[in-house]
N, C-alpha and C positions, 0 to 999 in steps of 0.2 A: 162305533162299538169297538172297544179294544178287547182283543182276545189274547190270553196269555200264550196261546200256542202260535200266534202269528205276530206278536209284538216284536218290533225291531227287525222284522224280516222284509219289510216293504211290500208285503202282500195285503191286498184289499179284500175284505169280506163284504158280501151283500148286506145292505142295511134292511131294516124291518119293512120298509115300503116295497123294496125290491123282492123280498121273500114273499110278502103277501100277494104281490102281483104274480109271482111264479106259482104260488099255490092255486090262485084262480085259474091260471093257464093250465095247470095240471088237471084240475077238475073239469075244465072245458074239454080237455083232451079225452077224458073219460067219456063225457057226453057224446063226443064225436066218434067213439068206438076204438080209440087207440090205447088207452091206459094212462095212468097218472104221470109216470116219469118222462115219456116223450114230450109232454107239454111243459112240465116243470123244468127239466134240464134244458129244453130248447129255449125257454124264456130267459133263463140265466145266461145261457150261451150267447143269445142275441144281445145281451147287455155287456158282453165282453168278458164274462167269467168263464172259467174252465175248471172242470173237476180234476184235481191232482191227487193221485193215489200215492205219490212219493213224499207227501208231507204228513205230519201228524194230524189227528182228528182236530177239527176246528169247532166242534160243538162246545157251548159254554160250560158244560159239565164234563167235558172230555169223554163223552160217550158212556158215562156211568149208567144212564137209563136207556141206552140205545142211541143210535146215531140219527140225527135229523136229516131230512132230505137234502138240506143245503150243506151238509158236512163236506169239507174239502173243496168247495167251490171258491176259488180265489181269482183275483185279477191282478 
C-alpha cells in the first residue's frame, strides 16, 4: 500500500493482514481485561513497527474522518 505521506521516505506501513491481526489482538486483549490498545499496539510492535509521533498522519485520508488505530505505525 503506497501512502502519499510516507512515499519516498523509506518507511514501511503495516499491510491489511497485519492490521487485521492487530485488531484481533486488540479485541482479545479486551476479553482478557486489559483494553484494546495494549493488544493492538503490542501486536504491531512485535512485528517490528513502532508508533512515531514525529511524522505526519499515515491514514489514507490524512485523518479527515479521524485517525485509525494504525496511524503513524511504521517500520
